[in-house]
C-alpha positions as CSV (number, residue, x, y, z in Angstrom):
1,X,0.0,0.0,0.0
2,X,2.8,2.4,0.9
3,X,4.5,1.6,-2.4
4,X,1.4,2.5,-4.4
5,X,1.0,5.7,-2.4
6,X,4.7,6.6,-3.1
7,X,4.3,6.0,-6.8
8,X,1.1,8.1,-6.9
9,X,2.9,10.9,-5.1
10,X,5.8,10.9,-7.5
11,X,3.4,10.9,-10.5
12,X,1.4,13.7,-9.1
13,X,4.5,15.7,-8.4
14,X,5.7,15.3,-12.0
15,X,2.3,16.4,-13.3
16,X,2.4,19.5,-11.1
17,X,5.9,20.4,-12.2
18,X,5.1,19.8,-15.9
19,X,2.1,22.0,-15.5
20,X,4.1,24.7,-13.8
21,X,6.5,25.0,-16.7
22,X,4.0,24.7,-19.5
23,X,4.1,27.9,-21.5
24,X,7.8,28.2,-20.6
25,X,8.8,25.9,-23.5
26,X,10.3,23.0,-21.4
27,X,8.2,19.8,-22.0
28,X,9.1,16.2,-22.1
29,X,8.2,16.1,-25.8
30,X,10.8,18.6,-27.0
31,X,14.6,19.0,-26.6
32,X,14.2,22.4,-24.8
33,X,14.9,21.0,-21.3
34,X,18.5,22.0,-21.2
35,X,20.6,23.3,-18.3
36,X,20.3,26.8,-19.6
37,X,18.6,29.0,-17.1
38,X,18.6,32.2,-15.2
39,X,20.7,35.1,-16.6
40,X,23.4,32.8,-18.2
41,X,22.1,33.2,-21.8
42,X,22.5,37.0,-21.4
43,X,26.3,36.5,-21.1
44,X,26.7,33.3,-23.1
45,X,28.3,35.0,-26.2
46,X,30.5,37.1,-23.9
47,X,31.9,34.0,-22.1
48,X,32.5,32.3,-25.4
49,X,34.5,35.3,-26.6
50,X,36.3,35.6,-23.3
51,X,37.3,31.9,-23.5
52,X,38.9,32.5,-26.9
53,X,40.8,35.6,-25.5
54,X,42.0,33.5,-22.6
55,X,43.3,30.9,-25.0
56,X,45.1,33.6,-27.0
57,X,46.6,34.8,-23.7
58,X,48.0,31.4,-23.0
59,X,49.8,31.3,-26.4
60,X,50.9,34.9,-26.2
61,X,52.6,34.5,-22.8
62,X,54.1,31.3,-23.9
63,X,55.6,33.2,-26.9
64,X,56.7,36.0,-24.5
65,X,58.4,33.5,-22.2
66,X,60.4,32.1,-25.1
67,X,61.8,35.6,-25.8
68,X,63.6,35.3,-22.4
69,X,64.9,31.8,-22.7
70,X,68.6,30.8,-22.9
71,X,68.7,31.3,-26.7
72,X,67.7,34.9,-26.7
73,X,67.9,37.2,-23.6
74,X,68.8,34.5,-21.1
75,X,66.5,35.7,-18.4
76,X,65.2,32.6,-16.7
77,X,63.3,34.6,-14.1
78,X,61.3,36.5,-16.7
79,X,60.8,33.3,-18.6
80,X,59.5,31.5,-15.6
81,X,57.1,34.4,-14.8
82,X,55.5,34.5,-18.2
83,X,55.3,30.7,-18.5
84,X,53.5,30.7,-15.2
85,X,51.0,33.3,-16.5
86,X,50.6,31.2,-19.7
87,X,49.9,28.0,-17.8
88,X,47.3,29.8,-15.6
89,X,45.6,31.1,-18.7
90,X,45.5,27.6,-20.2
91,X,43.9,26.3,-17.0
92,X,41.4,29.1,-17.1
93,X,40.5,28.3,-20.7
94,X,39.8,24.7,-19.8
95,X,37.8,25.7,-16.7
96,X,35.7,28.2,-18.7
97,X,34.9,25.5,-21.2
98,X,33.8,23.2,-18.5
99,X,31.7,25.8,-16.8
100,X,29.9,26.8,-20.0
101,X,29.2,23.1,-20.7
102,X,27.8,22.7,-17.2
103,X,25.5,25.6,-17.8
104,X,24.2,24.1,-21.1
105,X,26.3,26.1,-23.6
106,X,28.6,24.9,-26.4
107,X,31.9,26.6,-26.9
108,X,33.4,27.5,-30.3
109,X,37.0,28.6,-30.6
110,X,37.2,29.5,-34.2
111,X,40.5,31.2,-35.1
112,X,40.3,34.8,-36.3
113,X,36.9,35.6,-34.8
114,X,38.2,38.2,-32.4
115,X,40.9,40.9,-32.5
116,X,44.0,39.8,-30.6
117,X,44.8,41.7,-27.4
118,X,48.4,42.3,-28.6
119,X,50.1,41.8,-32.0
120,X,52.9,39.2,-32.3
121,X,55.5,41.9,-33.1
122,X,55.0,43.6,-29.8
123,X,55.6,40.3,-27.9
124,X,58.7,39.3,-29.9
125,X,60.4,42.7,-29.6
126,X,59.9,43.0,-25.9
127,X,62.7,43.7,-23.4
128,X,62.6,43.3,-19.6
129,X,60.8,46.6,-18.9
130,X,58.5,46.7,-21.9
131,X,57.5,43.1,-21.3
132,X,56.3,43.8,-17.8
133,X,54.3,46.8,-19.0
134,X,52.8,44.7,-21.8
135,X,51.9,42.0,-19.3
136,X,50.1,44.4,-16.9
137,X,48.3,46.0,-19.8
138,X,47.2,42.6,-21.0
139,X,45.9,41.6,-17.5
140,X,44.0,44.9,-17.1
141,X,42.3,44.5,-20.4
142,X,41.0,41.0,-19.6
143,X,40.2,42.0,-16.0
144,X,38.1,44.9,-17.3
145,X,36.3,42.5,-19.6
146,X,35.6,40.1,-16.7
147,X,34.1,43.0,-14.7
148,X,32.0,43.9,-17.7
149,X,30.6,40.4,-17.9
150,X,30.0,40.4,-14.1
151,X,28.1,43.6,-14.3
152,X,25.8,42.2,-17.0
153,X,24.5,39.5,-14.7
154,X,24.5,41.4,-11.5
155,X,22.0,43.7,-9.8
156,X,24.3,46.6,-10.9
157,X,22.9,46.2,-14.4
158,X,19.5,44.7,-14.4
159,X,17.7,42.4,-12.0
160,X,16.1,40.4,-14.8
161,X,19.5,39.1,-15.9
162,X,20.8,38.3,-12.4
163,X,22.8,35.1,-12.2
164,X,24.7,34.7,-8.9
165,X,26.3,31.4,-10.1
166,X,28.1,33.2,-13.0
167,X,29.0,36.1,-10.7
168,X,30.5,33.7,-8.1
169,X,32.4,31.8,-10.8
170,X,33.9,35.0,-12.1
171,X,34.8,36.3,-8.7
172,X,36.4,33.1,-7.5
173,X,38.1,31.8,-10.6
174,X,39.1,35.0,-12.5
175,X,38.7,38.4,-10.9
176,X,40.4,37.7,-7.6
177,X,43.5,36.2,-9.4
178,X,43.6,39.1,-11.9
179,X,43.6,41.7,-9.1
180,X,46.4,40.0,-7.4
181,X,48.4,39.6,-10.6
182,X,48.0,43.2,-11.6
183,X,49.2,44.3,-8.1
184,X,52.2,42.0,-8.3
185,X,53.2,43.2,-11.8
186,X,52.8,46.8,-10.8
187,X,55.3,46.2,-8.0
188,X,57.7,44.6,-10.4
189,X,57.5,47.5,-12.7
190,X,58.2,50.0,-10.0
191,X,61.2,48.0,-8.7
192,X,62.6,47.5,-12.2
193,X,62.2,51.2,-13.1
194,X,64.2,52.1,-10.0
195,X,66.9,49.7,-11.0
196,X,67.1,51.1,-14.6
197,X,67.4,54.6,-13.3
198,X,70.8,53.7,-11.7
199,X,73.0,54.0,-14.8
200,X,76.2,52.6,-13.2
201,X,74.6,49.5,-11.7
202,X,71.6,48.8,-13.9
203,X,73.1,45.8,-15.7
204,X,73.9,44.1,-12.4
205,X,70.5,45.2,-11.0
206,X,68.6,43.7,-13.8
207,X,70.5,40.4,-13.4
208,X,69.7,40.4,-9.7
209,X,66.1,41.2,-10.3
210,X,65.9,38.3,-12.8
211,X,67.4,36.1,-10.1
212,X,64.7,37.3,-7.7
213,X,61.9,36.4,-10.2
214,X,63.4,33.0,-10.6
215,X,63.2,32.4,-6.8
216,X,59.7,33.7,-6.2
217,X,57.7,32.7,-9.2
């Protein structure tokens, strides 16, 4: 008897839920019952574009790290710093793809769909000081874009597109790291500028600064 009552309760619950969503487009007879919901569709294209930009960042910083390897400038500290940023961008790309898939979206990474953050020439021609300034510029551009996406699904923009899950993901996985990296690079730039202003000791100073990067990154 209890089994029959349990089955009846489950069936009744399904009928009520199905009735509640009728008119919303999600029925058992269609393929519209996906994991897309809340404000996510409002930023779906933005996240797709951002994923492509993050992938570009990974390759760009890998190229930048190669400029400082033993066959060019021989700055292992700078090489290690930029390879670390490249690896983090690669991990972020994978996590972004996983997150969008979890939210019911498909991700396309077609080449040439977006303008690159930096051209290849600016990466290859970088020296120690210019590379740090390029790196912080890159981080600020992507951080600003992350803030823009965050605003689009927060109460700061419009309540009807509010999606706390996307906001939490951006805060925890991207924005917090970006703020810390920008602060770190800013400190590196200040320290290196002070070193370069000492004409008599700048060569030794740059070498010691590179050794410092190698030990802390």
